[in-house]
Every structure is written in C-alpha cells, then in structure tokens.
C-alpha positions as CSV (number, residue, x, y, z in Angstrom):
1,M,-17.3,-12.9,-15.0
2,L,-17.1,-16.7,-15.6
3,A,-20.9,-17.0,-15.6
4,K,-21.2,-14.4,-18.4
5,S,-18.7,-16.1,-20.6
6,V,-18.9,-19.9,-20.1
7,N,-21.1,-22.6,-18.6
8,L,-20.2,-22.8,-14.9
9,D,-21.1,-26.5,-14.8
10,N,-18.6,-27.4,-17.5
11,P,-15.1,-27.5,-15.9
12,K,-13.5,-28.2,-19.3
13,E,-14.9,-24.9,-20.7
14,I,-13.7,-23.1,-17.6
15,K,-10.1,-24.5,-18.0
16,E,-10.0,-23.4,-21.6
17,Y,-11.4,-20.0,-20.8
18,I,-8.8,-19.4,-18.1
19,A,-6.0,-20.6,-20.4
20,R,-7.1,-18.1,-23.1
21,K,-7.6,-15.2,-20.6
22,K,-5.1,-12.4,-20.9
23,G,-3.2,-11.4,-17.7
24,K,-0.6,-12.6,-15.3
25,N,-0.6,-16.1,-13.9
26,S,-1.4,-14.6,-10.4
27,Y,-4.6,-13.2,-12.0
28,K,-5.5,-16.5,-13.6
29,E,-4.8,-18.3,-10.4
30,G,-7.3,-16.0,-8.7
31,I,-10.0,-17.0,-11.2
32,A,-9.2,-20.7,-10.7
33,D,-9.4,-20.2,-6.9
34,A,-12.8,-18.6,-7.3
35,Y,-14.2,-21.4,-9.5
36,N,-12.7,-24.0,-7.1
37,R,-15.0,-22.7,-4.4
38,Y,-17.9,-23.0,-6.7
39,V,-16.9,-26.6,-7.5
40,K,-16.6,-27.5,-3.8
41,Y,-19.9,-25.8,-2.9
42,N,-21.8,-27.7,-5.6
43,K,-20.0,-31.0,-4.9
44,M,-18.5,-31.2,-8.3
45,T,-15.1,-32.4,-9.4
46,W,-12.4,-30.9,-11.6
47,E,-8.6,-30.8,-11.9
48,K,-7.6,-27.3,-10.9
49,P,-4.8,-25.9,-13.1
50,T,-1.5,-24.9,-11.6
51,F,0.3,-21.7,-12.4
52,R,3.9,-20.6,-12.0
53,R,4.0,-17.1,-10.6
54,S,6.7,-14.7,-11.8
55,S,9.3,-13.6,-9.2
56,Q,9.5,-10.0,-10.4
57,P,9.7,-7.6,-7.4
58,P,7.1,-5.0,-6.9
59,Y,7.7,-1.4,-8.1
60,V,8.6,1.0,-5.2
61,P,7.9,4.6,-6.1
62,T,10.1,7.4,-4.8
63,Q,8.8,10.0,-2.3
64,E,8.8,12.6,-5.1
65,E,6.6,10.4,-7.3
66,I,4.1,9.9,-4.4
67,T,4.1,13.6,-3.6
68,I,3.4,14.4,-7.3
69,L,0.3,12.1,-7.2
70,I,-1.0,13.5,-3.9
71,S,-0.5,17.1,-5.1
72,N,-2.4,16.3,-8.3
73,A,-5.4,14.8,-6.5
74,G,-8.5,16.5,-5.1
75,P,-9.0,16.7,-1.3
76,K,-10.7,13.3,-1.0
77,Y,-8.0,11.4,-2.9
78,A,-5.2,13.4,-1.5
79,L,-6.4,12.0,1.9
80,I,-6.8,8.4,0.6
81,L,-3.3,8.4,-0.9
82,S,-1.8,10.0,2.1
83,L,-3.4,7.4,4.4
84,L,-1.9,4.6,2.2
85,K,1.5,6.3,2.3
86,D,1.5,6.9,6.1
87,T,0.1,3.5,7.1
88,G,0.9,0.9,4.4
89,M,-2.6,-0.4,4.7
90,R,-3.8,-2.8,2.1
91,P,-6.4,-1.1,-0.2
92,I,-9.0,-3.6,0.9
93,E,-8.3,-2.7,4.5
94,L,-8.9,1.0,3.7
95,E,-12.1,0.0,1.9
96,R,-13.3,-1.9,5.0
97,S,-12.3,0.7,7.5
98,T,-15.1,2.3,9.5
99,L,-15.0,5.5,11.6
100,R,-14.5,3.3,14.6
101,W,-11.0,2.4,13.4
102,Y,-9.8,6.0,13.6
103,D,-8.6,7.8,16.8
104,L,-9.2,11.3,15.7
105,Q,-7.7,12.8,18.9
106,R,-4.4,11.0,18.7
107,G,-4.1,10.5,14.9
108,L,-4.1,6.7,15.1
109,V,-5.6,3.9,13.0
110,N,-6.5,0.6,14.6
111,V,-6.5,-1.8,11.6
112,E,-8.4,-5.0,11.5
113,T,-6.1,-6.7,9.1
114,A,-7.0,-8.6,6.0
115,K,-5.6,-12.0,5.1
116,Y,-6.0,-13.3,8.6
117,G,-2.9,-11.5,9.9
118,A,-2.5,-9.7,13.3
119,G,-4.3,-6.4,13.9
120,R,-2.1,-3.3,14.2
121,T,-2.1,0.3,15.3
122,L,-0.6,2.8,12.9
123,K,0.3,6.5,13.3
124,L,-0.7,9.2,10.9
125,K,1.5,12.2,9.9
126,P,0.2,15.5,11.2
127,Q,-0.9,16.7,7.7
128,T,-2.8,13.5,7.0
129,H,-4.4,13.6,10.5
130,A,-5.6,17.1,9.8
131,M,-7.1,16.1,6.4
132,L,-8.8,13.1,8.0
133,K,-10.4,15.3,10.7
134,D,-11.6,17.8,8.1
135,Y,-13.0,15.0,5.9
136,V,-14.9,13.4,8.8
137,A,-16.3,16.7,9.9
138,K,-17.9,17.3,6.5
139,H,-19.8,14.0,6.6
140,D,-22.4,12.5,8.9
141,F,-20.6,9.1,9.5
142,G,-21.7,6.7,12.1
143,L,-19.1,4.7,14.1
144,N,-19.7,1.6,12.0
145,D,-20.0,3.3,8.6
146,K,-17.4,2.6,6.0
147,I,-15.9,6.0,5.1
148,F,-14.0,5.4,1.9
149,P,-14.9,4.0,-1.6
150,K,-14.5,0.5,-2.8
151,V,-11.1,-0.6,-4.1
152,I,-12.4,-0.7,-7.7
153,S,-13.4,2.9,-7.4
154,M,-10.1,3.9,-5.8
155,N,-8.2,2.1,-8.5
156,K,-10.0,3.9,-11.3
157,S,-9.5,7.3,-9.6
158,L,-5.8,6.7,-9.1
159,Q,-5.5,5.8,-12.8
160,R,-7.0,9.1,-13.8
161,I,-4.8,11.0,-11.4
162,R,-1.6,9.3,-12.5
163,N,-2.5,9.5,-16.2
164,R,-3.2,13.2,-16.0
165,A,0.0,13.8,-14.0
166,A,2.2,11.7,-16.3
167,K,1.0,13.5,-19.3
168,K,1.3,17.0,-17.8
169,L,4.7,16.5,-16.4
170,Q,6.1,14.1,-19.1
171,R,6.8,11.5,-16.4
172,P,5.8,8.1,-17.8
173,E,7.2,6.2,-14.8
174,L,4.2,7.5,-12.8
175,L,2.1,5.0,-14.8
176,R,3.7,2.2,-12.9
177,I,2.2,3.2,-9.6
178,C,-0.9,1.4,-8.3
179,L,-2.6,1.5,-5.0
180,Y,-0.4,-1.3,-3.7
181,S,2.7,0.7,-4.5
182,F,2.0,2.9,-1.5
183,R,2.2,-0.2,0.7
184,H,5.5,-1.2,-0.9
185,Y,6.8,2.3,-0.3
186,F,5.8,2.2,3.3
187,A,7.4,-1.1,4.0
188,T,10.6,-0.4,2.1
189,M,11.1,3.0,3.9
190,L,10.2,1.6,7.3
191,Y,12.8,-1.2,7.0
192,H,15.4,1.3,5.6
193,R,14.8,3.6,8.6
194,T,14.7,0.9,11.3
195,K,16.5,-2.2,10.0
196,D,14.1,-4.1,12.2
197,I,12.4,-6.8,10.1
198,L,10.1,-8.0,12.9
199,H,8.9,-4.4,13.5
200,V,8.2,-4.1,9.8
201,K,6.3,-7.5,9.8
202,G,4.1,-6.2,12.7
203,K,3.3,-2.9,11.0
204,M,2.5,-4.6,7.7
205,G,0.2,-7.2,9.4
206,H,2.1,-10.1,7.8
207,R,1.5,-13.7,9.0
208,N,4.7,-15.0,7.4
209,L,8.1,-13.4,7.7
210,Q,8.9,-14.5,4.2
211,S,6.4,-11.9,2.9
212,T,8.3,-9.2,4.8
213,L,11.8,-10.2,3.7
214,I,11.3,-9.0,0.2
215,Y,11.4,-5.4,1.4
216,T,15.0,-5.8,2.7
217,H,16.4,-5.6,-0.8
218,L,13.9,-3.8,-3.0
219,V,15.8,-0.5,-3.3
220,N,19.4,0.3,-3.7
221,F,19.8,3.6,-1.8
222,K,22.6,5.7,-3.3
223,D,24.4,8.6,-1.7
224,D,22.9,11.1,-4.1
225,E,19.4,10.0,-3.2
226,Y,19.6,11.5,0.3
227,T,19.0,14.8,1.9
228,V,21.6,15.3,4.6
229,K,21.2,17.5,7.7
230,A,23.7,18.4,10.5
231,V,22.6,19.4,14.0
232,K,24.2,20.0,17.4
233,T,21.4,19.8,19.9
234,I,19.1,17.0,21.1
235,P,15.8,19.0,20.3
236,E,17.1,19.5,16.7
237,A,17.9,15.8,16.4
238,C,14.4,14.9,17.7
239,K,12.8,17.1,15.0
240,L,14.8,15.4,12.3
241,I,13.9,11.9,13.5
242,E,10.2,12.9,13.6
243,A,10.5,14.1,10.0
244,G,11.8,10.7,8.9
245,F,15.6,11.3,9.0
246,E,17.9,8.6,10.3
247,Y,21.1,9.1,12.4
248,V,24.3,8.3,10.5
249,T,27.3,9.4,12.6
250,E,28.9,12.3,14.6
251,L,31.8,14.4,13.4
252,D,33.4,17.4,15.2
253,E,30.5,17.4,17.8
254,V,27.9,17.6,14.9
255,K,25.4,14.9,14.4
256,L,24.7,13.9,10.8
257,F,21.3,12.7,9.6
258,R,20.0,11.6,6.3
259,K,16.6,10.9,4.6
260,R,15.9,9.5,1.1
261,K,14.8,12.1,-1.4
C-alpha cells in the first residue's frame, strides 16, 4: 500500500502519508510498524511517529445477535462463525488452522496460537462439531492443508451477512459486529460463567494477564437478561451446566440456574 502511494525511500513522505491516512491510531501504528521493518532491513534511519491509542472497550454482541448472523449465513460461514463463537480463536488462527488441528472424533481444536502465546485445546459444541465433520467430509483436505479462507475474505463475507441481516430485520446494531467480536463474546461469557481469570487467560492464549482483565467488566449483566431454570436432580443440573447455565442457589430443595439471553 505504501509503495503504491509514496516513495518508500523517503521517510518524510511516509510520515506525511501516515498522518493524512484516515483511520484509528491503532491502524496508523500498524502501518508505521510495517515501514519500520523496511527501514531496519534496508539499514535506513527515520523517526518513527508515536500514536496514542483510544481506550474504548470492544463491542461484545449478545447471544441473540450472534445467533442471527449464524442463521443468516450459508453452511460454510455458519460453520466459521460457530467455530469463532465456540472457541474464541483469533481470525488469523482460524485462517492458519489445518486439518491436523482438529480432533474430529472428540470435537476438539488444538490451536497453535498467534502472537507468541501458549497453545491451547478448545472444545466444540455438538452442533458445531457436526457441521465441521460434514464440511471436512465434502472436501479432500490433507492433514497439513489450510481448510478455511483468509481473514480478508472472511471479513468481506461477514460484512455481507451482517449488512443483509441488519437491513432485513431493521437491526442496525448488527453492523457493529466484526470477526473479533466473536472472540470478545467468548471471553466475556467464559469469565462470567467461571469467574476464573487464569482459566480465561489460558483459553484465550494471552501472554499477558492485562489483556484478559478487560473481559471482567465489559458487560453489565442485568436480571432481565437471564433465562432461569429450576431443577431437582443431579442429571438435570448436569444438562443445564453443559448447556451453559450457571448455578445460583438452592431454595426449597430446588436448584436454581441462570444463563444470559
């Protein structure tokens, strides 16, 4: 992009171009980082600009909003969005994933994490597991073949899905959802369910606990945002826990569970 617009060997032009570029400071910083590698490789010098990033928290979609997008996607992207929802994988991790990552017998994903974090094993929901098995069965993938599109293609497809759904349902809030929103949803709900920040850190593949702590206060869960269930037996309680419900209390020999709507 820089090479098409300015002279790469003129750092002054580069700085002026980045300053004029529309976008968030985090985006401009990424451009500056890319050029900084070019400068070092070619043994040049320049004064890399600094950027102040905004502290605006990421948008966390509701389960209903995610369900709407998945239900409005075709089979391939229903699978992709379901994988992101179930695992919290970074989009780039999904792009890099090969058939070898997936345990199709047990419904597990062994993620080789991006950003130099720790690898992790993640569990798929039964419906996502079934979609994945069907998807793989229809293609002649080798163990080391990448089985999903590049991030840029996934982004464009999600934009079409959400734009179509937002217009059809008159739900403009759907336009705020991006691929990374599924990761934010996964982390927020996992912390809300477990209250175990180290467990969330491990499942997210974070190197730094500070990156995980943001998910402890992203959503204010109100009473009217819950589905509440009451059961008496252990098998019934186990089924609710498997479905994502959390235990609240026991009254009159009845166990109460709740799950965010």
